[in-house]
C-alpha positions in Angstrom: -1.3 -34.3 1.4 2.4 -34.8 2.0 5.4 -34.4 -0.2 8.7 -35.9 0.9 10.6 -35.5 -2.3 10.8 -32.7 -5.0 11.5 -34.1 -8.5 12.5 -32.2 -11.7 8.9 -32.3 -12.9 7.8 -30.7 -9.7 10.2 -27.9 -10.0 9.4 -27.4 -13.6 5.7 -26.9 -12.7 6.5 -24.6 -9.7 8.5 -22.3 -12.1 5.7 -22.3 -14.6 3.0 -21.3 -12.1 5.4 -18.8 -10.3 6.0 -17.1 -13.8 2.2 -16.9 -14.3 1.6 -15.3 -11.0 4.4 -12.8 -11.4 3.3 -11.8 -14.9 -0.3 -11.3 -14.0 0.7 -9.1 -11.1 3.5 -7.3 -12.6 1.6 -3.9 -12.8 0.6 -4.3 -9.1 4.1 -4.7 -8.2 5.0 -1.7 -10.4 2.4 0.5 -8.5 4.4 0.0 -5.4 7.6 1.7 -6.7 8.2 4.8 -4.5 11.8 6.0 -5.1 12.3 9.4 -6.5 14.8 8.3 -9.2 13.2 6.2 -11.8 15.3 3.0 -12.2 13.0 0.8 -14.2 9.8 -0.7 -13.0 10.3 -3.4 -10.5 7.3 -5.5 -11.5 8.3 -5.3 -15.2 12.0 -6.0 -14.5 11.2 -9.0 -12.2 8.7 -10.4 -14.6 10.9 -10.2 -17.7 13.9 -11.6 -15.7 12.0 -14.6 -14.2 10.3 -15.2 -17.7 13.9 -15.5 -19.1 14.6 -18.3 -16.6 11.3 -19.9 -17.0 11.7 -20.1 -20.7 14.9 -21.9 -20.3 13.4 -24.4 -17.8 10.5 -25.1 -20.1 12.8 -26.1 -22.8 14.7 -28.5 -20.5 14.0 -32.3 -20.7 16.1 -33.1 -17.7 14.9 -35.4 -15.1 17.2 -34.1 -12.4 16.2 -31.2 -10.1 19.8 -29.8 -9.9 19.9 -29.4 -13.7 16.5 -27.9 -13.8 17.3 -25.3 -11.1 20.6 -24.6 -12.9 18.6 -23.8 -16.0 16.5 -21.5 -14.0 19.6 -19.7 -12.6 21.2 -19.4 -16.0 18.2 -18.0 -17.7 17.6 -15.5 -14.9 21.2 -14.2 -15.2 21.0 -13.8 -18.8 17.7 -12.0 -18.7 18.2 -10.1 -15.4 16.9 -6.4 -15.7 17.4 -3.8 -13.0 18.3 -4.3 -9.4 15.4 -6.3 -8.7 16.0 -8.9 -11.6 19.7 -9.2 -10.6 19.0 -9.8 -7.0 16.3 -12.4 -8.1 18.9 -14.0 -10.3 21.3 -14.3 -7.4 18.7 -15.8 -5.0 18.1 -18.6 -7.5 21.8 -18.9 -8.3 22.4 -19.8 -4.6 19.3 -21.9 -4.7 20.6 -23.9 -7.6 24.1 -24.4 -6.0 22.4 -25.9 -3.0 20.9 -28.5 -5.3 24.1 -29.5 -7.1 24.5 -33.3 -7.4 20.9 -34.0 -6.4 18.3 -35.8 -8.7 15.6 -35.1 -6.1 15.7 -33.1 -2.9 14.0 -33.6 0.5 12.5 -31.0 2.9 15.7 -30.3 4.6 17.6 -29.7 1.4 14.7 -27.7 0.0 14.8 -25.3 3.0 18.6 -25.1 2.8 18.4 -24.0 -0.9 16.3 -20.9 0.1 19.0 -20.1 2.7 21.9 -20.4 0.3 20.1 -18.3 -2.1 20.0 -15.5 0.4 23.7 -15.9 1.1 24.5 -15.5 -2.6 22.3 -12.5 -2.9 23.6 -10.7 0.0 27.2 -11.1 -1.4 26.1 -9.6 -4.7 24.9 -6.4 -3.1 27.8 -4.0 -2.1 25.6 -2.3 0.4 22.5 -4.3 1.4 19.5 -2.2 2.5 17.0 -3.8 4.9 13.3 -3.4 4.2 13.7 -4.6 0.8 13.4 -8.0 -1.3 16.6 -9.1 0.7 15.0 -8.8 3.9 11.9 -10.7 2.8 14.1 -13.5 1.3 16.3 -13.7 4.4 13.5 -13.9 6.9 11.4 -16.4 4.9 14.5 -18.6 4.4 15.2 -18.6 8.1 11.7 -19.6 8.7 12.1 -22.6 6.1 15.1 -23.8 7.9 13.4 -23.7 11.3 10.4 -25.4 10.0 12.5 -28.2 8.5 13.6 -29.1 11.9 10.0 -30.0 12.6 8.8 -31.7 9.4 9.9 -33.6 6.5 7.0 -32.4 4.4 8.0 -30.0 1.5 4.6 -28.5 1.2 4.7 -27.5 4.9 8.0 -25.8 4.3 6.6 -23.9 1.4 3.6 -22.8 3.3 5.8 -21.5 6.1 8.0 -19.6 3.6 4.9 -17.9 2.1 3.4 -17.1 5.4 6.8 -15.7 6.8 7.4 -13.6 3.7 4.0 -12.2 4.2 4.9 -11.0 7.7 8.3 -9.9 6.6 6.9 -7.9 3.7 4.1 -6.2 5.8 7.0 -5.0 8.1 9.1 -3.5 5.3 7.6 0.1 6.0 9.0 -0.1 9.5 12.5 -0.6 8.2 12.5 1.7 5.2 11.2 5.1 5.9 10.2 6.1 2.4 7.9 3.1 2.2 6.1 4.3 5.4 5.9 7.8 4.0 4.0 6.8 0.9 2.1 3.9 2.6 3.3 0.9 0.5 5.2 -2.3 1.1 8.5 -3.0 -0.8 7.9 -3.7 -4.5 10.7 -6.2 -4.9 9.6 -8.2 -1.8 6.1 -8.3 -3.1 7.3 -9.6 -6.4 9.2 -12.3 -4.7 6.0 -13.2 -2.7 4.1 -13.7 -5.9 6.9 -16.2 -7.1 6.7 -18.1 -3.7 2.9 -18.0 -4.1 3.3 -19.7 -7.5 5.5 -22.4 -6.0 3.0 -23.2 -3.2 0.1 -23.2 -5.5 1.9 -25.6 -7.8 2.6 -28.0 -5.0 -0.9 -27.8 -3.5 -3.1 -26.9 -6.5 -4.9 -24.2 -4.3 -5.0 -20.5 -4.9 -3.1 -18.3 -2.5 -3.7 -14.5 -1.9 -0.5 -12.7 -1.2 -1.2 -8.9 -2.1 0.2 -7.6 1.2 -0.9 -4.5 2.9 1.4 -2.1 4.8 1.6 -3.1 8.5 -0.9 -1.2 10.7 -2.7 0.6 7.8 -5.4 -0.1 5.3 -3.3 0.3 2.2 -4.9 0.4 -1.4 -3.2 -0.1 -4.5 -1.4 3.2 -5.4 -0.8 4.2 -9.0 2.8 4.2 -10.0 2.9 7.7 -11.4 1.3 9.0 -8.2 3.9 7.6 -6.0 6.6 9.2 -8.0 4.7 12.4 -8.0 4.4 12.2 -4.2 7.9 11.3 -3.4 9.6 13.0 -6.5 9.8 16.3 -4.7 11.9 14.9 -2.0 14.9 14.8 -4.3 15.4 17.5 -6.9 17.0 16.6 -10.3 20.0 18.5 -9.3 20.7 16.5 -6.2 21.1 13.2 -8.2 24.8 12.6 -7.6 25.2 9.7 -10.1 23.0 10.3 -13.2 23.3 7.2 -15.4 21.9 3.8 -14.6 24.4 1.6 -16.4 24.2 -2.1 -17.1 26.8 -4.2 -19.0 27.2 -7.9 -19.5 30.7 -9.2 -20.1 31.5 -12.5 -21.7 34.6 -13.5 -19.7 37.8 -14.1 -21.5 36.3 -13.3 -25.0 37.6 -10.9 -27.5 40.7 -9.0 -28.1 40.5 -6.5 -25.3 41.2 -8.8 -22.4 44.3 -7.7 -20.4 43.4 -8.9 -16.9 42.2 -12.2 -15.3 38.8 -11.9 -13.7 38.6 -11.8 -9.9 35.1 -11.2 -8.5 36.2 -9.2 -5.4 38.7 -7.1 -7.2 36.3 -6.3 -9.9 33.4 -5.4 -7.6 35.6 -3.2 -5.3 36.9 -1.2 -8.3 33.4 -0.6 -9.6 32.3 0.5 -6.1 34.6 3.5 -6.4 32.8 4.9 -9.6 29.1 5.0 -8.3 26.4 3.5 -6.2 23.6 1.0 -6.2 26.1 -1.4 -7.4 25.3 -5.0 -8.2 27.8 -7.5 -9.6 26.9 -11.1 -10.4 28.9 -13.6 -12.3 29.3 -17.3 -13.2 32.1 -19.0 -15.0 31.2 -17.4 -18.2 29.3 -14.2 -17.6 29.7 -11.1 -15.4 26.7 -8.8 -15.1 26.9 -5.3 -13.7 24.4 -2.8 -12.6 25.6 0.6 -11.3 24.6 4.3 -11.0 27.4 6.2 -12.3 28.3 9.6 -13.6 30.7 8.1 -16.3 29.2 5.0 -18.0 32.2 4.8 -20.5 34.6 4.1 -17.6 32.3 1.1 -16.6 32.3 -0.2 -20.1 36.1 0.2 -20.6 36.7 -1.6 -17.3 34.5 -4.5 -18.2 36.4 -4.9 -21.5 39.5 -5.6 -19.8 38.0 -9.0 -18.8 36.1 -9.9 -21.9 33.8 -8.7 -24.6 30.7 -6.6 -24.0 27.6 -8.8 -24.7 24.9 -6.2 -23.6 25.0 -2.5 -22.8 22.2 -0.5 -21.3 22.5 3.2 -20.1 19.6 5.4 -18.8 19.9 9.1 -18.1 18.1 9.2 -14.7 18.0 13.0 -14.5 16.0 13.1 -17.7 13.8 10.3 -16.4 13.2 12.2 -13.1 12.4 15.5 -14.9 9.9 13.7 -17.2 8.1 12.2 -14.2 7.8 15.7 -12.4 6.7 17.4 -15.7 4.2 14.6 -16.4 2.6 15.2 -13.1 2.7 19.0 -13.5 1.2 18.9 -16.9 -1.5 16.5 -15.8 -2.6 19.0 -13.0 -2.2 22.0 -15.3 -4.2 20.6 -18.1 -7.3 19.3 -16.0 -9.8 22.0 -15.8 -10.7 23.1 -12.3 -14.3 23.0 -11.0 -15.8 26.2 -9.7 -16.8 24.7 -6.3 -16.1 21.7 -4.1 -17.3 20.7 -0.7 -15.3 18.1 1.3 -16.9 16.3 4.1 -15.3 13.9 6.8 -17.6 10.9 7.4 -17.7 7.2 8.0 -20.2 4.7 6.7 -21.6 3.9 3.2 -24.9 5.3 3.9 -23.5 8.6 5.3 -21.4 8.9 2.1 -24.5 8.5 0.0 -26.4 11.2 1.9 -23.6 13.6 1.6 -23.2 13.0 -2.0 -26.9 13.4 -2.7 -26.6 16.9 -1.1 -23.8 18.0 -3.3 -20.7 16.9 -1.5 -18.0 16.2 -4.0 -15.2 14.6 -2.0 -15.4 12.5 1.1 -12.6 11.8 3.5 -13.1 8.6 5.4 -12.8 9.2 9.1 -14.5 10.8 12.1 -14.5 9.6 15.7 -11.5 7.3 16.5 -10.3 7.9 12.8 -9.3 11.6 12.6 -7.7 12.5 9.4 -4.5 14.3 9.3 -3.8 17.8 7.8 -1.9 15.9 5.1 -5.0 13.8 4.4 -7.2 17.0 4.1 -4.6 18.7 1.9 -4.6 15.8 -0.4 -8.5 15.8 -0.6 -8.2 19.5 -1.5 -5.8 18.8 -4.4 -7.9 16.0 -5.6 -11.0 18.1 -5.5 -9.3 20.5 -8.0 -11.7 23.3 -7.4 -11.3 27.2 -7.5 -13.3 27.5 -4.2 -13.4 24.7 -1.6 -15.4 24.2 1.6 -14.4 21.7 4.3 -17.0 20.1 6.7 -15.0 18.4 9.5 -18.1 17.0 11.2 -16.0 16.5 14.4 -14.5 19.0 16.8 -11.4 16.9 17.0 -10.8 17.6 13.3 -11.1 21.3 13.5 -7.5 22.1 14.1 -6.3 19.8 11.1 -8.9 21.3 8.8 -8.1 24.9 9.7 -4.3 24.1 9.1 -5.0 22.6 5.8 -7.0 25.5 4.8 -4.2 27.9 5.9 -1.4 25.9 4.1 -3.2 25.2 0.9 -2.6 27.4 -2.1 -6.3 27.2 -3.1 -9.3 29.3 -1.6 -10.6 27.2 1.2 -12.9 27.8 4.1 -13.9 25.6 7.1 -17.5 25.4 8.2 -17.2 24.3 11.9 -19.5 21.4 11.8 -19.2 19.3 14.9 -21.4 16.3 14.0 -22.6 14.5 10.9 -26.1 16.0 11.6 -24.6 19.5 11.5 -22.7 18.6 8.2 -26.0 17.5 6.5 -27.8 20.5 7.6 -25.1 22.9 6.5 -25.3 21.4 3.0 -28.9 22.5 2.8 -27.6 26.1 2.8 -24.9 25.6 0.3 -25.2 27.7 -2.8 -22.6 27.3 -5.6 -23.6 30.7 -7.1 -22.3 32.8 -4.1 -18.7 33.4 -2.9 -16.9 31.5 -0.2 -17.5 33.9 2.7 -21.2 34.1 1.9 -21.4 30.3 1.9 -19.6 30.0 5.1 -21.8 32.5 6.9 -25.1 30.9 5.6 -23.9 27.4 6.2 -22.6 28.2 9.8 -25.9 30.0 10.6 -27.8 26.9 10.0 -26.0 25.0 12.6 -27.9 26.9 15.3 -31.1 25.4 14.1 -30.2 21.8 14.6 -29.7 19.6 17.7 -27.4 16.6 17.3 -27.8 13.3 19.2 -25.7 10.2 19.3 -26.0 6.8 20.8 -23.0 4.7 21.5 -21.7 2.0 23.9 -19.9 2.7 27.3 -16.7 0.9 27.5 -16.3 1.3 31.3 -18.1 2.2 34.5 -17.7 5.9 35.2 -19.8 9.0 36.3 -19.9 12.2 34.1 -21.8 15.3 34.7 -24.0 13.6 37.3 -24.8 10.6 34.8 -23.8 7.2 36.2 -22.6 5.0 33.5 -22.2 1.2 33.4 -20.0 -0.8 31.0 -22.0 -1.9 27.9 -24.7 0.6 28.7 -26.1 2.8 25.7 -25.1 6.4 26.3 -27.3 9.2 24.8 -25.2 12.3 23.8 -26.7 15.6 22.9 -24.5 18.4 21.3 -21.5 16.7 22.8 -22.8 16.3 26.4 -23.7 12.8 27.9 -27.2 13.1 29.0 -28.1 9.5 30.0 -27.1 5.9 30.1 -29.4 3.0 29.9 -29.0 -0.8 29.3 -31.6 -0.9 26.6 -30.5 0.6 23.1 -34.1 1.4 22.0 -35.0 2.8 25.3 -31.8 4.9 25.2 -32.8 6.3 21.8 -36.2 7.2 22.9 -35.1 8.8 26.0 -32.5 10.9 24.2 -34.8 12.0 21.6 -37.3 13.3 24.3 -34.6 15.4 25.8 -33.9 17.0 22.4 -37.5 17.7 21.3 -38.9 21.1 22.2 -42.0 23.1 21.1 -40.3 24.3 18.0 -39.2 20.9 16.8 -40.6 19.9 13.4 -38.3 17.2 11.9 -36.4 14.4 13.3 -34.0 12.4 11.3 -32.8 8.9 12.6 -29.7 7.5 10.9 -29.1 3.9 12.0 -25.6 2.4 11.9 -23.6 -0.9 12.3 -25.2 -3.5 14.4 -28.7 -2.0 14.2 -31.5 -2.5 11.7 -34.5 -0.9 9.9 -36.9 -2.8 11.9 -35.9 -1.4 15.3 -35.5 2.1 13.7 -39.2 1.9 12.5 -40.4 0.8 15.9 -38.5 3.9 17.4 -40.1 6.2 14.7 -43.6 4.8 15.4 -43.2 5.5 19.2 -42.1 9.1 18.4 -44.8 9.8 15.9 -47.4 8.6 18.4 -46.2 10.9 21.1 -45.4 13.9 19.0 -47.9 13.8 16.1 -47.0 17.1 14.8 -43.4 16.1 14.2 -42.1 14.5 10.9 -39.6 11.5 11.3 -37.3 10.6 8.6 -35.1 7.3 8.6 -31.9 6.9 6.8 -29.4 4.0 6.7 -25.9 5.3 7.6 -23.8 2.1 8.1 -21.7 4.3 10.4 -19.4 2.7 13.0 -19.1 3.6 16.7 -22.6 5.2 16.9 -25.4 2.9 16.6 -27.7 5.9 15.9 -27.2 9.5 14.8 -30.1 11.8 15.5 -31.0 15.3 14.5 -34.0 17.6 15.7 -34.8 20.6 13.7 
């Protein structure tokens, strides 16, 4: 399906769907806010701002795309809330200017409108910051211009805008350190992407997914208050230099207070001396100001020199900041602490279930190739919210991080030095929530001497270790951390490894099969072992673990 011309009705439908997408995802966008000073919710601000523009468009009966886009820009300007809403209004103000005089627009004109929107928005921001909505808008607009050199299809242009915006948004944490610290993408950029999603869906009639994850990380949706709590300590209330988020809207030339003729540059340059986070947007009738300042009255008095104040909004950001910190503190203080918690590091849904069934309360997803950090473990200790906490690292590479977390934490924490999943499961059999931490650590650690741990995994290169010749893609048998064999057949490797682990005192074998294996093969292995060692009991568990096709224990 090609679209060579964009009409007023097309544009009206695009705005309607975009408003729906932004509205239904406003809370998701809110969840990405990370900055320590609460300055409104990005998702809410963008939604209300765009809704104001969409409402104006819905009332229009024009059959000209330029008039329709002008309605959107005007509605956005009048309804713009917060930094994100004001920037959004400027993106579409420039977009509208590019369409002036056009009843319909072609692909090249459509692409140019995105570009002019970016130019207008950057001019409105006194000190543009990269890694924000501005970056996403600029890079996706550039992609639109380049694509327009190759096609005259408006749908292809819009598809390219969405894909480029996704890439740009995923990269925002690499441009803005605070995003990477919390593990989210820029909230304003995500909101803009939802708008672009709506545009594309309207043109194609197909659903588009644009919830973007942070580059090189598996990022889940993070609760808004948790982000503030996490970052809020980076800035104390006393460090906030400009304490009032101030917004005014001035009807230019109106009222009896007018003493000066409005000049955009002069107006903006003066306000830049009274605070930061300045945004000034204007058309022939209205000027709108967003600024963080210590003296809101000065901003209002200055605005009155050019016209009458239509709207005023002032928020005390120091109080907002205190409320966020107090709310987080109160939540923690009022939540009753559990007497005991056991934290285990593991990977694989089946493994999680095994640990949970034995009494592990908190799981950190990780292990071989996915070692959690000290911070990850500290966070798990906080979330466990227990008077006494035991950590099972289940991997020797995690010992140091676990020990450091236990040392730094203000809770009572001990680490049981489990080197494998099998040791972790065995240790849990000795856990007793009626005794103290020292007693539990002693008894759980003592149990480790009675279990042998085996693992089967693929070799990734030819080598020789401890006299064992290893070929690429062979299955290596590992016993208590030492490679003991390498064979081309997986089932044969499992059987040969088990035979090396079994001795005259062995009573129970546990086989945990992982990704890429199945129950049938595991049952064949169990049958063979049972036939060879009739006195030994064999248990089978589904682990779904990565890296190791089999985990084995002999006790």
